[in-house]
C-alpha positions as CSV (number, residue, x, y, z in Angstrom):
1,M,88.5,121.8,91.8
2,N,88.2,120.2,95.7
3,I,89.3,116.7,96.1
4,N,88.8,114.1,99.0
5,E,87.6,116.1,102.0
6,E,87.5,119.6,100.5
7,I,84.0,118.6,98.3
8,R,80.8,119.6,100.6
9,A,78.1,118.4,98.7
10,L,76.0,115.7,100.6
11,Q,75.8,113.3,97.1
12,V,78.2,112.9,94.1
13,R,77.7,111.9,90.6
14,L,80.4,109.5,90.2
15,V,81.9,109.2,86.7
16,G,85.2,107.4,85.4
17,E,86.8,103.9,84.9
18,N,87.5,103.0,88.3
19,I,84.0,102.2,89.5
20,P,81.8,99.7,89.4
21,E,79.0,101.9,88.4
22,Q,78.6,105.3,87.4
23,G,75.5,106.9,89.2
24,I,74.8,109.3,92.4
25,Y,76.5,108.0,95.8
26,P,76.5,109.6,99.3
27,T,79.8,111.6,99.5
28,S,80.7,109.4,101.9
29,K,80.8,106.6,100.2
30,A,82.4,107.5,97.7
31,L,85.1,108.9,99.7
32,A,85.3,105.4,101.1
33,M,85.4,103.6,97.4
34,A,88.5,106.2,96.3
35,D,90.4,105.5,99.6
36,E,89.8,101.5,99.1
37,L,91.5,102.1,95.7
38,G,94.1,104.1,96.7
39,L,93.1,107.1,94.9
40,D,91.6,110.3,94.9
41,L,88.0,111.8,94.8
42,V,88.3,114.8,92.2
43,E,85.3,117.2,91.9
44,I,85.4,117.8,88.3
45,S,82.2,120.0,87.9
46,D,80.7,121.6,91.0
47,K,78.2,123.5,89.2
48,A,75.8,120.6,88.4
49,D,73.4,119.0,90.6
50,P,75.0,116.7,92.4
51,P,78.6,117.5,91.9
52,V,80.4,115.1,89.2
53,C,83.2,113.7,90.9
54,K,86.1,111.6,89.5
55,I,88.3,109.1,91.2
56,L,91.9,109.2,89.9
57,D,95.3,109.8,91.1
58,Y,95.0,113.9,91.7
59,Q,98.7,113.8,91.6
60,K,99.5,112.0,88.0
61,Y,96.4,113.8,86.7
62,L,98.1,117.1,87.8
63,Y,101.7,115.9,86.2
64,Q,99.4,114.7,82.9
65,Q,98.0,118.1,82.7
66,K,101.6,120.2,83.1
67,K,102.9,117.9,80.2
68,K,100.4,118.9,78.1
69,A,100.0,122.5,78.8
70,K,104.0,122.5,78.0
71,E,103.6,120.6,74.7
72,M,100.9,122.9,73.9
73,K,103.3,125.6,74.0
74,S,106.0,123.9,72.3
75,N,103.6,123.6,69.1
76,S,102.3,127.0,69.2
77,A,103.7,129.1,66.2
78,K,106.7,131.3,67.7
79,I,106.6,135.4,65.5
80,V,110.0,136.2,64.6
81,I,110.4,139.6,64.0
82,K,113.5,140.6,62.0
83,E,114.2,144.4,61.1
84,I,115.6,146.1,58.3
85,R,116.8,149.6,58.8
86,F,117.8,152.4,56.6
87,G,118.6,156.0,56.3
88,P,116.0,158.5,55.3
89,N,118.7,159.5,51.7
90,T,119.1,155.5,51.0
91,D,120.4,155.0,47.4
92,E,118.8,152.8,45.0
93,H,120.9,149.6,45.1
94,D,120.8,150.0,48.7
95,F,117.3,150.1,49.3
96,Q,116.8,147.4,46.2
97,F,119.2,145.1,48.4
98,K,117.3,145.8,51.4
99,L,114.3,145.0,50.1
100,K,115.4,141.5,48.8
101,H,116.1,140.6,52.4
102,A,112.9,141.6,53.7
103,Q,111.1,139.5,50.6
104,E,112.8,136.4,51.8
105,F,112.0,137.1,55.1
106,L,108.6,137.5,54.7
107,Q,108.5,134.1,52.3
108,E,110.0,132.2,55.2
109,G,107.1,133.4,57.1
110,S,108.6,135.9,59.5
111,K,107.4,139.4,60.1
112,V,109.6,142.4,58.7
113,K,110.1,145.9,60.9
114,A,111.3,148.8,58.4
115,T,112.8,150.8,60.3
116,I,114.3,154.6,59.1
117,F,117.0,156.3,61.5
118,F,117.4,159.9,61.5
119,R,120.7,161.5,62.4
120,G,121.3,164.9,63.6
121,R,119.3,167.3,61.4
122,S,117.7,165.0,59.4
123,I,114.7,164.6,61.2
124,M,114.0,167.3,58.9
125,F,113.4,164.9,56.4
126,A,110.4,162.9,58.0
127,D,108.4,163.5,55.2
128,Q,110.9,161.8,52.8
129,G,111.1,158.5,55.9
130,E,107.5,158.4,55.1
131,K,107.9,158.1,51.7
132,Q,110.4,155.6,51.4
133,L,108.6,153.4,53.7
134,L,105.2,153.2,52.1
135,R,107.3,152.8,49.1
136,F,109.1,149.4,50.7
137,A,105.3,148.5,51.7
138,V,104.3,148.6,48.3
139,E,106.7,146.8,46.8
140,L,106.3,144.4,49.3
141,E,102.9,143.7,48.6
142,E,102.7,140.2,47.2
143,F,104.9,139.0,49.8
144,G,103.4,140.8,52.7
145,R,101.2,143.4,53.9
146,A,101.4,146.3,56.2
147,E,100.4,145.7,60.0
148,N,100.4,149.6,60.7
149,M,100.8,153.0,58.7
150,P,104.7,154.3,59.2
151,K,104.7,156.1,62.6
152,L,107.9,158.3,64.3
153,E,109.3,157.6,67.6
154,G,111.8,159.7,68.6
155,K,114.5,159.5,65.9
156,R,113.1,156.7,64.2
157,M,110.3,155.9,62.1
158,S,109.0,152.3,62.2
159,M,106.2,150.7,60.5
160,M,105.2,146.2,60.5
161,L,105.0,143.9,57.5
162,A,103.3,140.8,58.2
163,P,103.6,137.9,56.2
164,L,100.6,136.6,53.8
165,K,98.8,133.5,54.6
166,K,99.7,130.8,52.5
167,K,96.8,129.2,50.6
């Protein structure tokens, strides 16, 4: 975006509310008009023929753009990931307890990362761990969907569950 003397075109199309009448002006006259008002001549669209320019306070414009961007960022949805860990030989009661917590997390809109830790030689039971994670995903089907299949990374196997969209 070019401002003031950086604009190289011979003629510009002026738009905006600070000018008496919109139209095509020589660049020198447009600069003089902007200077008269104590504002800047800002090139909005350089692709047009002639380029479209506006007379405005450039610093104020930049400030407002930053403010809008910050507001958009604060309004964007933040994704929270909750992790639930268990072992390959977790008994039924503990499994149900963790299932209930995962269900609550999914209902509040958080993603759930279910992880099985293999300690020592328990890595030999990787298939058991995979069955447990798949069962976990099936039990939570009405609250969330599995984003990926269980995958083994080192001594841990994990899978992500995303909450279902609310209607």
